[in-house]
N, C-alpha and C positions, 0 to 999 in steps of 0.2 A: 563257615561263618555262622555264629549263633545269632538268631533273631530274637530280639527282646519283645515281650508282649506289649500290646498297645493298651494304654490306660485311658479311661475317660477323662482324667484330669489334664490330658494333653490338649484338650480343646481350649477352654478359657474358664476364668473364674468370675464371669460377669455377674452371675446371680448372687454369689457371696459378697462381692463388692457392692452390689446394689443394696443388699441388706444392711451393710455397714453404713452406707450413705443415708439410707432411710432412717436409721437410728439417730443420725447426727443432724438431719435436715431441719428438725424443729428447733434446734438449739444454736445452730451456727449459720453464718451468712453463705450465700451462694458463691461468693468470691472464694471463701475458704474451701468449699466443696469442689470448686473448679480446680483449685490447686492440687487437690488430691486426685482428681480425675486426670489431670495432665500427666502425672507420673504416679499411678496408683500404688505399685508395689514398693518403690523406693520411699515414697512419702509415708505410707502406712507402716513400713518396717521402721522408719525413723521414729514415728510417733510411738509405736509399740516399744521400741528399745528405750526411748526416753521415759515412758510410763513405768517400765519395770526396773529402772535404775541401771540398765546396761550401759546407757550413755549418761554420764554425770550431769547434774543440773547446771553446774557452772558453765559447762560447754554448750548444752542445748539452749540455755537462755541467751547466750552470746550469739549462737548461730541463727536463731529465729529473728533476733533483732536486726542482725546484719542482712539476712536474706529476705525477710518478710516484714520489714519495718512497719508498714501500715496496718498489718493484721497480726503483729507479734503477740499482742495481748490476748487476742482471740485464740491463736494457736497455742499459747501457753495454757489457756483455759481448757482447751481440748485435751492436751497432754495430761493435765491434772484430773480431768474427768475420766479418761481411760484408766488412769491409775486407780480410780475408785470403782469403776464399772467393770466387774469381772466378765460380764456377758459380752461387752464390746471388745475387751481384751482377748477373750476366747475366739471371737469371730476373726479378729485381726491375725491371731496366731494361726488359725486354720488357713486363712488366705495366704499367709507367708509360706507355710509348709507346702501347700498345694502348688504355689508358684515355683518354689525351689525344686520340688519333686519333678514337676513338668520340665524344668530346665535340665535336670540331670538326665531324664529319659531322652531328651532331644539333643543333648550336647555331643560334640565330637571331641575325643580325647586329644588334648593339646598341652603337653607338658615337656619341658626341656631336659628331661632325664629319663633313663631307661627304667622300666619296671620289670620285676621278675615274673616269669611265666608260671612259677609255682612257689609255694612257701608262704611266709607271713610278712605282711606289711603293717607297720604301726604308724598311724598318723597322729601326731601329738598336737593338741589344740585345734581340733577340726572346725570349730566355729559353726556358722550357719550353713555350711556347705555351698556358699556362693562363690568362694574363691577356688584356688587350684584343688582343694580337697574333693570337690565334686567330681573331678576327673578320676580320682582313685575309686570312688564309689561306682562310677560307670564301668571302670576297668574290672572291678571285682564282679559286677553283674555279668560281664561278658567272659570272665575267666574263672571258672569254678575251682581251679587248682590253687587259687590264691585265697588266703584268709586275710581279711582286712579288719584291723582294730581301729575304730574311731575313738579317740581318747580326748575327753574334755572335762575339766573340773567344775564347770558351771552347770548347776541344775537346770537353769532356764534354757541354756543352749542344748543340753542333752534332751530336754523335753521336745524342743523343736526338731532335733535330729531323729528322735524316736518316731515322731509323726511322719517325717519325710520317708524314713525307711519303710514304715507301714504302707504309705501311699505308693511306693515303687515295688511293692510285693514282698517285703520282708525277706530279702536275700539271706540265706542261712550262713553264707560265708562272710557276712559283714556283721561284726560284733561291736556293740556300743558299750563303752565303759565310762562311767562318771567317776573318775579318779584323777588324782595327780599322777603324772608319769612316774614319780618317785615311789608310788605304791602299786604300780602295775605288775601283776604276777604273770609273766610270760617269758619265754626264753627262746634262744636260737632264731631270733628274728632276722629276716633276710634284708629288709629295708625299713629304716625309720625316717619319717619325713617331718620336718618342721616348716610348714608352708605359711609364711607371713605370720608366724607365731612367736618367734624368739624375742622380737622387739617389745612385746607386751606380756612377757612371761611372768611378771610380778605386778601386783596392784600398783606399786610405786611407778614402775615403768609405764604402765597403762595410763595412769593419771598424768605423768609427764608428757606423754604423747598428746593427750587432749589439750594440756596447757600449751604445748608447742604450737598446736594448730591456731591458737588465739594469740600467739606472740608473747606468752608469759613464761616460757621455759625453753631450755635446750637440753638435748640428750648429750651432755658433756661427759668428760672423763670422771668427774665427781659422781654424777648420777650412775654411771656404769659401775664404778667402784663400789658404791653403796649396795648395788644389787648383784655383785659378782658372786657372792656365796651361793645364792639361789641359782644363778645361771650355770655355775659349775656343777651344782648338785643335779641339775637337769641332764647335763652332758654325761655325768658319771652314771646316772640311772640308765641312760641310753646305752652306754658302754656295757653295763651289766646285762641288759636283755638282748643285745645284738649278737648274732652268731659270728663265728670266727671269720667267715667270708662275707659278712653282712656289710651293708653300706648305710651311711647317713647322708641325708640331703637337707640342707638349709637353704630355703628360698625366701628372701626377705627384701625389705626396702631400706635404703640408706636414710638415716636421720642423724645429722650432725656427726658425732663421733661413733655412732653405731653404724657399722658398715662392713664391707668385705674384709678389711684388714683386721678389725676387732674380732669378728666371728672366726676367721681363719686361725688366729692365734688362740682363741678360746678352745676351738675344736682340737688343735694340736696339743694344747696343754692338758687336755683330758683324755688322752690315749688314742687319738686317731691320726691317720696319715692322710693329708689332703691330696686328692688326685685330680681335683679340678676346682678352679676358682675363677669366676668370670662375671662380667656384667651382661645382663640380658634385658634389653629395653631399659626401663627405669628401675630395675631390680638387680640384685646380685645373687649368685648361686655358689654355694660351697658344697662339694661332694667329697666324702671321706670314707676311708675303710678303717676298720678296727685294727689296732696294733695289738698283737697277742701279748707281747712283753710290754705291759703298760707301765710307763714311767711318768708319774705326775710331777710337774714342776712345783717346787715348794712355795714360790712367790706368787701371790694373786695378782701382782702388777704385770705379770708376763702377758696376760691377755689384753692389757692396755697399751702394749707396744712400748 
């Protein structure tokens, strides 16, 4: 068994949190500050994401009015302030990175699919490493025979990941790439993962997801059809980089017409053989292997069943 080094950030981030609260205490009510203290990480991450545009204004405006009606104006003022104050934004970013890094160090690997003991893993759309992708990072830290590529095309998210990797010791076998998967230069990959990623693979799908949360849209066949060219392009790029015995894992959540059936057909249509498809808790999983003799269906409607 390989023992991981103990990092000082495994304790807590109270001092950094206190600095943020001190910055805000002269401008905002105690009630607002208490809301932050009740759930510091999730609240600060929400404010940070809103202030950077990672969460669209139409959604966060709705969300704060619904959840914090009595102080929604004050909370909106805070988000706009953080948008302007780079020093506060930087402190929040550092707190977020330290919290996530601490979580990775302490986490136990819990994923519903097998990982290779050696070779290359490519995680597409790694995000903030708060979801299942964090288990891949922990696995790579413990298994030096594995090279893990964390791939995300958001400069903001890549900045967060870069800080997290530095805080956990900059593992040499974890490589961060700020690129679209269609531009990734790597080959003979043993495992490609799309972990809660495919449903927001385009700006239009991501916007539709937020609109869905507030009851103004559905992920229907028309929406999927409009984004099918990009979704197929992503799967074709994965087919290009994956090795002959490599596997693809799609773990995602069902939203209206986007679900197990749609993803299964999409994967088959782009040159893979599905070896597993099942529901796990409130998510679905599709596991597939590359088909050497790749035959692409000519009709884009095939993935829509």
